[in-house]
N, C-alpha and C positions, 0 to 999 in steps of 0.2 A: 514330765509335766512343762506343758508351755504356759508360761503367765499371760492371762489374760487383761488388757487394758481396756476392756469395753465399760461403759458406765455400769454403776452398780450401786445398789442400796444394801445396806447392813445394819444389823440392829439387835439392841438387847433390850432388856426390859425398860431402860430409861434413855436411851440414847439410839439415834438412827444417823448413821452417816451415808452422805449422797455423794457422789461424784461432784465436783466441783465443775457447774456448768454455766452458761451465760442466763438460764433462767433464775438462778440464785444471786443474781448481782444485786438487785433492789433489797432483797431481805438481808444480806450479807451486811450492805453500807448502812441498812437501819440498825442494825443489832451492833455493829462494831465502830462507826465514826463516832458516835456521842460520847466517845472518850478521849478528847484532846490529849489530856496528862497521862494516859496509861503508858505501861512500859513498851508496847508495840508501837504507838503512836510516837514515843520520843525517839524509841532506838531506831526503828526503821521508817518512820514517817507515814505509816499506815492512819492517815487521819482525813482523806478525803477520797471521793470517788474515783481520781485520776490514780491516786495510789493502789487503791484495791483493783482497779481495772488491770494494771500492771501483776498482781498477783493472779487473777485470772487468766491472764495470757502467759504467764510462766508455768500455771497449772496445766494449761491446753500444750504447750509445748512439751512439758516433761512426759505428758501421756503419749504423745505422737512419737517422742523419741524413746518411748518404754524406759523411761529413767525414774518416773514418780508418777503420783496420782496426789491430787487434791481433794478434799472433801469438804462439804458444807456439813456442820454439825448440827442437827435437829435435837430439840428436847421433845421426847414423845407425849409427855402430858401437856404440854402448852401448844406444840405444835409449832413452835418459834425456833428461829435459827440461833443456837447460841453459840457459835463459834466456826473456825475451820481447823484444818489440820493436814497433814501431809504425810505420805511415804516418799521418801527420797532415798536417793543412791540405791534404786531398786536394782540387784545384781542376782539376774536370775541363775546363772552358771554357779556362783558361789552360795546361793540361796540365801542372801543377807539383803537387809533394807534398814533405812534409819525411819525413825518415825518423830517428826518434829515440826516446828514453828507452828505450833498450836498458838492459837488467839482466841481466848474466850471472852465472850461480850460480858460487859460490866455487871450486867444483874445476875449471871450464872457464875461469877466468880466464887471460890469459896462454897461451892455446892460440889454435888456429884458429878458435874458435867465433865470436867477434864479427867477424873478418876475413870468414871465409866466410859469415857471415849477410848482412852490409852487402853483399858482393858478390852474394848472392843477391836481394836487395831491390833494387838498383840495377838489375840485368838485367831483373827483372821488370818495374819501373818503366819502363825505357826500352825494352825490346823489347815487351812485351804492353800497356802503358798508352800506349806510344808518347808518355811526357813528354818534355816539351823542356828541362825545369829540375827539379833537384831538390835540397834543401838538407837538412843535417844539423842537428836540433834539438838545443839543448845545456840547455834549460831545462825545467823540468816544463810539461807542456802545460795551456792554460787553456780 
């Protein structure tokens, strides 16, 4: 099987993840930047459009290099962007990947958003990509 890095939309009953693309930029910034004291803002400086532009550029670069994919997380009930998350260190030969650097918008924290997103990503990794190993990344990707 050859892993496909084309744009995709994956959903369950609560969350839809969409390949992170330029069209999401405004929605992601609107959802994420109003949290200047949040963990990602403080730890990684994700508190401005410039900082998020780098996230988008990185996502595009990872996808081109077949190393990873970034996703915009959309809440199905409200149709709002509620975060971003990534498949990283994608290794088709060893059928493994990392799920991480998930950043959930303030209004969706402590809700189903993160759990439903991770479940959706794990299901896709194991059922569609036929992974045999997945890790959760805890640090900023390099």
